[in-house]
N, C-alpha and C positions, 0 to 999 in steps of 0.2 A: 499588558499581560502578553507573554510570548505565545506565538502560534505553536501548534503541534504538527508533527509530520509522521507519516508512515514511510519507511524506506523498505521496499520489498524487492527481493531477487528470487525469481522463480524459473524452474525448468518444467515445462508442460509436456506430459506424455500423450495426451489425447486432446487435441485442439478443439474438436467438435464438442466434447463434453465440457471443456473449460468454458465455452461460451455460456453454458447454463449458470456457472458461477458469476460471470460478468453481469448477466441479467439480474441475478439474485442479489448481488451486492449493491445495486443502484439505490434501493430503498434506504439502506442504512447510511450510505454516503450522502444522499439528499438530506436525510433527517439531521445529520451532524455537521452539515456545511462543508463537506469535502470538496476539494478542487485538485484535479490532476495537474501536476507540474511536469511530470515525466511519465510517459505511458508506452513502454516498449519501443522506443525509438532506436535509431542507430547508436551504436556505442563501440568503444574500444576499451579493453582492460589492460592498461600499460603496466599494472602491477597487481599481484595477488590473483585470486580466483574470481570467476564470475559465473553467472547463470545466463540462460538465453533471454530472459525477460526481466527488465528492471522497471520499477515503478516508484515514484515519489508523489505522495498525496499530502496536500496541505489542509489543515483544519484551523478554525478560528482560534482555538486554544489547545494547549496540551491536554487539558481535562476532556475536551470534546473528542480528541483523538483516542484517548483511552476508553471513554464511554462508548464510542463507536465500535471499537474492537470487542468490548465486553457485551454489546447489545445482543438481544435475542435475534434481531434481524440479521446482523452480520454473522453470528455464530451458526445460523442456519445455512448461510452462504458458504462458510468455511467447509462445511461437510461436503459440499459439491466440489470444492477446490482440492481438498486433500486427497480425494480419491484418484485424481488425474494429474497431480503435480507434486513437486517437491520444492520447498522454498524456505526462505528466511525472511522474517519481518521484524523490524525494529520500530517501536513507537518512541519518538524523541521530541524533546522540547526545543523550540527554536532559540536562536542566539540573537540577543539585541544589544550586545556590547560593542566596544570600539572595533573598527575595521582597519586593515593596513592602509597606509597611504598618507 
């Protein structure tokens, strides 16, 4: 069964208030087996547009990724985030097919 991922790009307007969201989302992420692969590290955007913060979160399954997004725990956290940031989030199924090479 393929893993699930969240790909998020965010511009934060109030870093201090955003910290409340980070604390609040931990419960949902623990509950659904989330693992951060990318969390606001250095980046370049050689093509297209970007935002100031990029995050990739891995979940055990695509279903777990969707369930986490829809969970009451995460939706409570979202209210804290949307007040102090603008972003894009994609929930996507992982790929387990052939690779180049």
